[in-house]
C-alpha positions, -999 to +999 in steps of 0.1 A: -166-032-080-189-004-067-178+032-069-145+035-051-155+067-033-186+049-019-163+022-006-139+047+010-169+064+027-183+031+039-150+025+058-146+061+068-112+064+051-097+098+057-093+121+026-055+120+026-055+082+026-081+082-002-058+105-022-028+083-016-046+052-030-061+072-059-026+086-067-010+052-066-037+038-089-032+068-112+006+061-113-002+025-124-027+037-150+000+058-166+023+028-168-005+005-180-016+029-207+019+027-222+026-009-214+043-028-243+055-059-224+039-093-219+002-096-212-007-085-177-040-082-158-044-044-159-078-044-142-064-065-112-036-039-108-060-010-106-084-029-083-056-038-059-042-003-058-075+014-052-079-007-020-043-014-010-042+008+022-077+005+035-065-007+069-039+020+074-062+040+096-047+018+123-012+034+116-025+069+107-045+071+139-014+063+159+003+092+142-026+117+142-043+115+176-058+150+176-092+138+164-115+120+188-133+106+158-100+091+145-092+076+179-126+060+180-123+047+144-089+033+151-103+015+182-132+000+161-108-012+134-085-029+159-114-045+176-128-058+144-096-067+125-067-067+149-037-044+154-018-052+121-028-030+092-018-055+066-043-081+078-069-053+079-061-044+043-064-080+033-097-085+051-113-054+036-101-062+001-116-097+004-148-083+017-150-059-012-146-087-037-110-089-048-102-122-064-078-147-051-052-135-076-058-099-066-054-107-029-022-125-037-009-094-055-019-073-025-001-096-001+031-096-022+034-059-030+046-049+004+080-031+007+091-057+033+090-082+003+111-061-021+137-088-025+109-113-035+094-087-058+127-081-075+132-118-081+096-123-091+083-127-127+050-110-118+047-077-135+014-071-117+033-073-083+062-053-096+040-025-110+019-024-078+050-023-056+067+003-077+037+027-078+031+025-041+068+031-034+067+062-056+037+080-040+045+098-008+018+115+014+025+148-004+030+136-040+052+115-063+088+110-054+117+089-067+118+054-053+150+058-033+138+092-018+104+078-009+118+047+008+144+067+027+114+088+040+096+055+050+128+043+067+131+075+087+094+074+096+093+038+108+129+033+120+119+034+157+087+014+153+088-019+172+089-050+148+093-028+117+117-041+090+127-004+087+141-004+123+169-027+111+194-005+092+210-034+073+176-048+062+163-013+053+192-006+030+188-041+014+151-034+007+158+000-008+186-016-030+161-043-042+136-016-051+160+005-072+178-023-091+175-023-129 
């Protein structure tokens, strides 16, 4: 994979989104450096996390409309990839050379799939999910605190799993189980 900063610049990823992806990957690196469990694909985990939110400009631009540049970038992303940031994340990750296995991890690590992650035997998915659910826009948080923040932020968003109180509580519970 080329230098990650070059990739971020190629897609005009805002600095705060770059920092989020770098922090999530750093969280995983800390876990991986101390990993004593079964054999896992550590490189795949880092590659996935360095690219996991590349399409989130679609969401961020909706929240931060002050910048005309951001509005135009959002329009271009939607025109090219569609309105759903997850499909954009997947398309860019594929374009940047993530393997089939890495794309599968990226697809499965979403918070809406916390129950599947909990039941899964894949530590790659579990580590990616855990780290992303620990890193808030302003730093590292506890999983429950972070997901409560996500629930609050997206509870009024149409078609969001977080808009369903019962489902949101279940997803949080799945994330914090031992």
